[in-house]
Structure formats: structure tokens, C-alpha cells
N, C-alpha and C positions, 0 to 999 in steps of 0.2 A: 623109638625119635624119630619116626618120615612121622608116626599116628600126629606125636606133639609138636611139629612142628608144623604139620594140615592143619591142624583142627583145632590144636588150641589156641596158636596165636589169635593175638588182633587186635590192633591200634588204630582206633577209628583215628580218620582225619578228618578236622575240622578246621579253618578260614584262620591263615593269622593271622590276624581280631582278636578271634579270640582264643587264641591262645597265649598270646600275649600278655595275658593279667593272668599272674603268677597264683597268683589266687582262685580262679575259678575253679567248681564243679570243673571244668573237662578240658583244662589244663595238664588238673588234678593228677585227672584218668588217666590218659593219655601220655601223661609221667610216669603213670606205675607201666601201664602197658607198657612205654618204652625198654625199662627195668626189668622185667620179665623178661622179654623178650632176650636182653645182652642176655642176661643167666641162662639162660637154655642155651643161646649160641656156645657159652663158654660150658656151659653143658658136654650140647654135643663134641668142641670141640675137640674135649679130656682124649673121645674116643677114639680118638689117630693116633694108631700104630697100634690097635686090637681091631678095628672096624676096615673095610680097604678105604684108601684116603682119597678116592671121588666118589665114595661113598660119603664119606664126611665131608670133605668140598661143596659137594654137589648142594646136602642137606646146611648143612653153614652158611655155605656160602653166597650159590646158586638163589635159591629158598628161603634164605629165615635175611640173610643180609638184605640183597638184592632189594624182594620180595618188602622186605617190613620196613627194619632198620632205614634202612635207604633212605625210604618213603620219609622217615620222621624225622632223617636229618635235615629235608634236602629244606621239610619246613619249619626247618626249628632258626630265627634270624641268628648270624653272624655273630658267635659272641661266646663268652666262657661255654654257656650253655653247651652251646655248639663244640666245641675245643672241647670241652671232657663227654658228650657224648664217644667224638669220634676216636676221644684217646681208646673210651676201655672200650670200641668192637677193637679198634689194633691189641692191644693188651690181651684178648681173647683168640689175634692167629698164632699158629707155634710159627718159631724159627724158622725150621724145618722146610719150611715149605718154599722161603723163601733163598734159600742158598744155595741153587744153582742157575740162582736169577740172573739175566749178564744187570750189568751196573745202568738205570734205566731204564728199567722192563718191570714188572709188576705180574701175579699172576690174574687171568682173561678173564674170570666173576672178579674181581678186587679193580677192574678200569672203571670202572663209574662213582667207587667209592678215589678209585688216586685222582678222579680229574675234579673230584668236589676237595679236596686235601688241597689241588695243587692252586687250589680256589682262596 
């Protein structure tokens, strides 16, 4: 899993003006790479409970979400596409990671993502 996250994930960053045209090849390629990384996130998180939780959270959240996915989400214009991406990421996260948290708090690895959601 670590090798896949570190070596197989590639989401190019293009200027917003380039990817705003959804029919452009760059936009389509970036979207395919984003959704491929989301699928990898969901697969990594499935190992929770089998592999140590701190390892799964490091790979899934610190490396995959914060290093790759969040950059793409932040570069996606606010609107339905951004909401769809955020919902899909949230759907990947195991509920048990949040059971012992007090109201209004989140996992340290999710601070930047949470700030984006609050916007």
C-alpha cells in the first residue's frame, strides 16, 4: 500500500483556467487521476482494523488525502463538483475514527480538509 501511495499516485496541477473547461484533455486527465486516487483511499481505509490504525491513517490521510487529494479539491471551483469530491472523500472515512472525538473537534490529519469544508 505504501508503495502504491508513494509511487503510483499522480494528479497533475494545471492552472484553474485550463481545468475550468471540462471538455479539455487536461481537465479530463486530472479528473481521472483524482478519482483513481479516491479509489485508492477507499481501498487503503478498508485495511483499518487489520493493519495498525496509525499506519492506515498515515497512508490514507497524511499522505494520500493531504498530499494529493486536498490540493485538487482546493483547486476545484466551489460548486457541485467540489461538493461531490468532498462527499466522496468523507464517505471513505471509517466512522469509528470519530467515535471518541468531542463535539467540534476532528482528527489532526483532517484539520485542513475540515477548514475547507467549513468554507
